[in-house]
C-alpha positions as a Python dict, from the first residue, in 0.01 Angstrom:
ca = {
    (1, 'X'): (0, 0, 0),
    (2, 'X'): (-346, 20, 85),
    (3, 'X'): (-318, -251, 353),
    (4, 'X'): (3, -67, 500),
    (5, 'X'): (-216, 239, 564),
    (6, 'X'): (-506, 57, 701),
    (7, 'X'): (-252, -98, 966),
    (8, 'X'): (-117, 271, 1028),
    (9, 'X'): (-485, 376, 1073),
    (10, 'X'): (-528, 122, 1365),
    (11, 'X'): (-209, 198, 1553),
    (12, 'X'): (-261, 388, 1890),
    (13, 'X'): (-208, 781, 1839),
    (14, 'X'): (30, 792, 2136),
    (15, 'X'): (271, 578, 1922),
    (16, 'X'): (286, 858, 1645),
    (17, 'X'): (276, 1158, 1879),
    (18, 'X'): (572, 1007, 2068),
    (19, 'X'): (745, 924, 1741),
    (20, 'X'): (714, 1265, 1586),
    (21, 'X'): (800, 1405, 1928),
    (22, 'X'): (1129, 1238, 1929),
    (23, 'X'): (1211, 1297, 1554),
    (24, 'X'): (1126, 1680, 1624),
    (25, 'X'): (1374, 1683, 1896),
    (26, 'X'): (1645, 1548, 1652),
    (27, 'X'): (1564, 1776, 1392),
    (28, 'X'): (1572, 2057, 1646),
    (29, 'X'): (1922, 1936, 1729),
    (30, 'X'): (2017, 1964, 1362),
    (31, 'X'): (1853, 2293, 1337),
    (32, 'X'): (2075, 2448, 1599),
    (33, 'X'): (2375, 2348, 1375),
    (34, 'X'): (2191, 2529, 1090),
    (35, 'X'): (2143, 2852, 1302),
    (36, 'X'): (2523, 2856, 1390),
    (37, 'X'): (2705, 2738, 1069),
    (38, 'X'): (2471, 2850, 785),
    (39, 'X'): (2538, 3236, 834),
    (40, 'X'): (2912, 3181, 884),
    (41, 'X'): (3069, 3105, 520),
    (42, 'X'): (3367, 2956, 682),
    (43, 'X'): (3165, 2666, 827),
    (44, 'X'): (2994, 2369, 655),
    (45, 'X'): (2682, 2224, 789),
    (46, 'X'): (2816, 1889, 717),
    (47, 'X'): (3170, 1920, 799),
    (48, 'X'): (3254, 1847, 1087),
    (49, 'X'): (3007, 1564, 1114),
    (50, 'X'): (2946, 1614, 1494),
    (51, 'X'): (2901, 1941, 1689),
    (52, 'X'): (3190, 2114, 1834),
    (53, 'X'): (3251, 2368, 2128),
    (54, 'X'): (3253, 2711, 2005),
    (55, 'X'): (3501, 2772, 2278),
    (56, 'X'): (3777, 2518, 2271),
    (57, 'X'): (3659, 2381, 1916),
    (58, 'X'): (3678, 2002, 2045),
    (59, 'X'): (3420, 1777, 1893),
    (60, 'X'): (3172, 1667, 2131),
    (61, 'X'): (3098, 1280, 2179),
    (62, 'X'): (2779, 1138, 2009),
    (63, 'X'): (2622, 1091, 2321),
    (64, 'X'): (2671, 1469, 2410),
    (65, 'X'): (2475, 1523, 2100),
    (66, 'X'): (2141, 1336, 2198),
    (67, 'X'): (1874, 1610, 2197),
    (68, 'X'): (1775, 1731, 2543),
    (69, 'X'): (1939, 1439, 2723),
    (70, 'X'): (2296, 1541, 2620),
    (71, 'X'): (2267, 1901, 2747),
    (72, 'X'): (2101, 1766, 3067),
    (73, 'X'): (2395, 1529, 3130),
    (74, 'X'): (2659, 1793, 3084),
    (75, 'X'): (2453, 2047, 3256),
    (76, 'X'): (2485, 2277, 2977),
    (77, 'X'): (2873, 2308, 2983),
    (78, 'X'): (3146, 2173, 2763),
    (79, 'X'): (3296, 1841, 2906),
    (80, 'X'): (3631, 1968, 2782),
    (81, 'X'): (3662, 2327, 2864),
    (82, 'X'): (3369, 2396, 3108),
    (83, 'X'): (3223, 2675, 2904),
    (84, 'X'): (2845, 2710, 2930),
    (85, 'X'): (2665, 2627, 2616),
    (86, 'X'): (2346, 2847, 2698),
    (87, 'X'): (1963, 2731, 2753),
    (88, 'X'): (1868, 2810, 2383),
    (89, 'X'): (1985, 2469, 2235),
    (90, 'X'): (1771, 2247, 2437),
    (91, 'X'): (1495, 2491, 2407),
    (92, 'X'): (1493, 2501, 2037),
    (93, 'X'): (1501, 2106, 2041),
    (94, 'X'): (1213, 2104, 2270),
    (95, 'X'): (1017, 2367, 2078),
    (96, 'X'): (1058, 2170, 1767),
    (97, 'X'): (972, 1847, 1918),
    (98, 'X'): (648, 2006, 2046),
    (99, 'X'): (584, 2178, 1710),
    (100, 'X'): (635, 1821, 1541),
    (101, 'X'): (365, 1646, 1798),
    (102, 'X'): (135, 1919, 1756),
    (103, 'X'): (140, 1901, 1386),
    (104, 'X'): (111, 1518, 1400),
    (105, 'X'): (-178, 1546, 1648),
    (106, 'X'): (-350, 1822, 1424),
    (107, 'X'): (-320, 1662, 1075),
    (108, 'X'): (-360, 1287, 1169),
    (109, 'X'): (-602, 1299, 1450),
    (110, 'X'): (-777, 1658, 1377),
    (111, 'X'): (-696, 1771, 1749),
    (112, 'X'): (-860, 1476, 1890),
    (113, 'X'): (-1175, 1517, 1675),
    (114, 'X'): (-1111, 1251, 1393),
    (115, 'X'): (-867, 992, 1290),
    (116, 'X'): (-713, 1028, 946),
    (117, 'X'): (-384, 843, 1000),
    (118, 'X'): (-475, 597, 736),
    (119, 'X'): (-496, 841, 463),
    (120, 'X'): (-188, 863, 276),
    (121, 'X'): (-299, 1237, 183),
    (122, 'X'): (-281, 1311, 559),
    (123, 'X'): (85, 1210, 566),
    (124, 'X'): (163, 1446, 261),
    (125, 'X'): (-10, 1719, 454),
    (126, 'X'): (207, 1638, 745),
    (127, 'X'): (525, 1648, 540),
    (128, 'X'): (409, 1995, 409),
    (129, 'X'): (370, 2115, 779),
    (130, 'X'): (693, 1984, 915),
    (131, 'X'): (869, 2123, 643),
    (132, 'X'): (728, 2492, 719),
    (133, 'X'): (850, 2426, 1071),
    (134, 'X'): (1182, 2305, 941),
    (135, 'X'): (1243, 2611, 735),
    (136, 'X'): (1106, 2875, 945),
    (137, 'X'): (1247, 2808, 1287),
    (138, 'X'): (1617, 2862, 1184),
    (139, 'X'): (1487, 3151, 952),
    (140, 'X'): (1340, 3340, 1240),
    (141, 'X'): (1656, 3259, 1469),
    (142, 'X'): (1917, 3379, 1226),
    (143, 'X'): (1720, 3675, 1151),
    (144, 'X'): (1684, 3749, 1532),
    (145, 'X'): (2074, 3698, 1571),
    (146, 'X'): (2215, 3869, 1300),
    (147, 'X'): (1926, 4036, 1100),
    (148, 'X'): (2070, 3886, 783),
    (149, 'X'): (1917, 3565, 606),
    (150, 'X'): (2096, 3358, 373),
    (151, 'X'): (1901, 3331, 45),
    (152, 'X'): (1928, 2928, 63),
    (153, 'X'): (1688, 2974, 339),
    (154, 'X'): (1446, 3202, 160),
    (155, 'X'): (1462, 3119, -211),
    (156, 'X'): (1614, 2745, -183),
    (157, 'X'): (1303, 2596, -14),
    (158, 'X'): (1079, 2733, -320),
    (159, 'X'): (1243, 2441, -520),
    (160, 'X'): (1028, 2218, -286),
    (161, 'X'): (743, 2414, -170),
    (162, 'X'): (619, 2534, -521),
    (163, 'X'): (580, 2152, -667),
    (164, 'X'): (459, 2048, -339),
    (165, 'X'): (165, 2291, -383),
    (166, 'X'): (24, 2049, -634),
    (167, 'X'): (-101, 1853, -335),
    (168, 'X'): (-384, 2105, -282),
    (169, 'X'): (-539, 1921, 17),
    (170, 'X'): (-203, 2028, 232),
    (171, 'X'): (-281, 2402, 169),
    (172, 'X'): (-660, 2357, 241),
    (173, 'X'): (-583, 2206, 611),
    (174, 'X'): (-756, 2406, 873),
    (175, 'X'): (-963, 2614, 630),
    (176, 'X'): (-1343, 2553, 589),
    (177, 'X'): (-1525, 2450, 280),
    (178, 'X'): (-1610, 2801, 197),
    (179, 'X'): (-1268, 2918, 183),
    (180, 'X'): (-1006, 2812, -71),
    (181, 'X'): (-664, 2906, -167),
    (182, 'X'): (-736, 2811, -534),
    (183, 'X'): (-771, 3132, -764),
    (184, 'X'): (-805, 2986, -1106),
    (185, 'X'): (-1089, 2732, -1139),
    (186, 'X'): (-1038, 2694, -1517),
    (187, 'X'): (-700, 2517, -1464),
    (188, 'X'): (-677, 2154, -1336),
    (189, 'X'): (-663, 2141, -952),
    (190, 'X'): (-289, 2069, -934),
    (191, 'X'): (-180, 2352, -1171),
    (192, 'X'): (-434, 2584, -987),
    (193, 'X'): (-286, 2531, -669),
    (194, 'X'): (71, 2588, -797),
    (195, 'X'): (-48, 2893, -993),
    (196, 'X'): (-233, 3043, -684),
    (197, 'X'): (27, 3022, -425),
    (198, 'X'): (289, 3159, -665),
    (199, 'X'): (52, 3466, -700),
    (200, 'X'): (-4, 3500, -351),
    (201, 'X'): (352, 3514, -274),
    (202, 'X'): (464, 3753, -532),
    (203, 'X'): (169, 3984, -470),
    (204, 'X'): (237, 3978, -75),
    (205, 'X'): (593, 4038, -154),
    (206, 'X'): (480, 4361, -364),
    (207, 'X'): (251, 4478, -98),
    (208, 'X'): (515, 4444, 193),
    (209, 'X'): (797, 4609, -32),
    (210, 'X'): (547, 4920, -79),
    (211, 'X'): (445, 4915, 279),
    (212, 'X'): (821, 4931, 370),
    (213, 'X'): (887, 5215, 145),
    (214, 'X'): (587, 5403, 297),
    (215, 'X'): (712, 5350, 624),
    (216, 'X'): (1065, 5500, 520),
    (217, 'X'): (871, 5828, 461),
    (218, 'X'): (626, 5822, 730),
    (219, 'X'): (891, 5717, 1032),
    (220, 'X'): (1198, 5883, 840),
    (221, 'X'): (1370, 5989, 1179),
    (222, 'X'): (1342, 5642, 1327),
    (223, 'X'): (1470, 5478, 1032),
    (224, 'X'): (1769, 5696, 1016),
    (225, 'X'): (1818, 5613, 1385),
    (226, 'X'): (1841, 5229, 1307),
    (227, 'X'): (2043, 5307, 991),
    (228, 'X'): (1864, 5121, 740),
    (229, 'X'): (1535, 5038, 591),
    (230, 'X'): (1190, 5016, 782),
    (231, 'X'): (1150, 4681, 630),
    (232, 'X'): (1431, 4471, 521),
    (233, 'X'): (1426, 4297, 169),
    (234, 'X'): (1473, 3962, 317),
    (235, 'X'): (1109, 3999, 480),
    (236, 'X'): (1009, 4075, 119),
    (237, 'X'): (1169, 3767, -6),
    (238, 'X'): (1020, 3561, 290),
    (239, 'X'): (658, 3647, 167),
    (240, 'X'): (730, 3508, -179),
    (241, 'X'): (823, 3182, 34),
    (242, 'X'): (526, 3214, 273),
    (243, 'X'): (287, 3221, -10),
    (244, 'X'): (407, 2899, -161),
    (245, 'X'): (394, 2749, 165),
    (246, 'X'): (66, 2874, 285),
    (247, 'X'): (-159, 2993, 8),
    (248, 'X'): (-346, 3342, 30),
    (249, 'X'): (-581, 3277, 308),
    (250, 'X'): (-327, 3151, 556),
    (251, 'X'): (-65, 3414, 440),
    (252, 'X'): (-319, 3697, 542),
    (253, 'X'): (-379, 3530, 871),
    (254, 'X'): (7, 3470, 907),
    (255, 'X'): (71, 3850, 838),
    (256, 'X'): (-226, 3942, 1076),
    (257, 'X'): (-62, 3744, 1362),
    (258, 'X'): (277, 3891, 1288),
    (259, 'X'): (144, 4238, 1299),
    (260, 'X'): (-35, 4180, 1632),
    (261, 'X'): (263, 4012, 1785),
    (262, 'X'): (510, 4264, 1659),
    (263, 'X'): (280, 4559, 1817),
    (264, 'X'): (240, 4384, 2153),
    (265, 'X'): (625, 4332, 2186),
    (266, 'X'): (697, 4667, 2044),
    (267, 'X'): (463, 4830, 2291),
    (268, 'X'): (613, 4646, 2591),
    (269, 'X'): (958, 4757, 2480),
    (270, 'X'): (853, 5102, 2479),
    (271, 'X'): (691, 5105, 2821),
    (272, 'X'): (996, 4922, 2971),
    (273, 'X'): (1193, 5177, 2752),
    (274, 'X'): (1413, 4893, 2625),
    (275, 'X'): (1598, 4914, 2291),
    (276, 'X'): (1355, 4814, 2004),
    (277, 'X'): (1379, 4760, 1635),
    (278, 'X'): (1341, 4355, 1651),
    (279, 'X'): (1335, 4198, 1304),
    (280, 'X'): (1017, 4141, 1162),
    (281, 'X'): (1107, 3805, 1027),
    (282, 'X'): (1050, 3627, 1349),
    (283, 'X'): (715, 3751, 1367),
    (284, 'X'): (635, 3656, 1020),
    (285, 'X'): (759, 3318, 1105),
    (286, 'X'): (557, 3283, 1414),
    (287, 'X'): (248, 3389, 1209),
    (288, 'X'): (314, 3134, 929),
    (289, 'X'): (366, 2846, 1179),
    (290, 'X'): (40, 2951, 1369),
    (291, 'X'): (-171, 2954, 1030),
    (292, 'X'): (-15, 2625, 915),
    (293, 'X'): (-106, 2462, 1262),
    (294, 'X'): (-414, 2625, 1370),
    (295, 'X'): (-588, 2816, 1099),
    (296, 'X'): (-933, 2696, 1225),
    (297, 'X'): (-872, 2842, 1558),
    (298, 'X'): (-740, 3168, 1399),
    (299, 'X'): (-1075, 3197, 1194),
    (300, 'X'): (-1271, 3152, 1514),
    (301, 'X'): (-1088, 3419, 1689),
    (302, 'X'): (-1113, 3649, 1407),
    (303, 'X'): (-1509, 3573, 1376),
    (304, 'X'): (-1520, 3644, 1775),
    (305, 'X'): (-1335, 3957, 1732),
    (306, 'X'): (-1542, 4106, 1431),
    (307, 'X'): (-1845, 4004, 1624),
    (308, 'X'): (-1737, 4190, 1924),
    (309, 'X'): (-1692, 4498, 1718),
    (310, 'X'): (-2025, 4459, 1570),
    (311, 'X'): (-2180, 4463, 1911),
    (312, 'X'): (-1985, 4767, 2027),
    (313, 'X'): (-2107, 4970, 1699),
}
């Protein structure tokens, strides 16, 4: 096994980056299926095996399902009835492919600063990051479409991510030596890591629930207009999952990115007098993926911002 990883470490970076781009494109194609079928209880993710046209219900050929290529060959239309499929399908495939490529570049090659592709631990960290992307991309899209999230995408992944948290290095990726997600130093590291992410997730869910209840009172009229809660309970459950995925330092960063992105989009909608009330889930997913991939950069931005404020004061 050691010799295998020595060979992997000597392979050119372009090979693995191209490999994970292709794999990401195929995963993105599958995620399109998940986004369409999972919220619809009348459909199964596994049956029918191949994708079908939502209009004429005919199954597409295998070549039509090739990520990016199939959509381009058909010019975004069903070969049978001619209905347009829309551009989101290839965009999700391309976005997932790029995210997988960036993940491989960051984890295995330190964004060009070091080569750790010969380290088995780096591959476990990469699988951890790819798992985050694979869960949160469909989570965000379903929430954006329907504002309803199946528990299988929120609570189900906990079965994987809580045990995976035993690999503490995966959660430390992007953090400096002075910052750790570990909270219980008296425990063995693997158990400390699992306990720490569990506490982080439950604590964050409780805080978000309290914020939502407070917003119901402060923004009562607006909440009545949208006909529900200021903060959906699905977002609260998501915080438990994000805690297990990220640990508390990245979770804080993810929440900060989500608040910033939501404020920017909401402000633009208000200026343009567009309908607002976008679900918070997509912003949380954006923040979590950003923290998983670029925590070191987010820390630099935070330091720059704090120094700027200090200079102004």
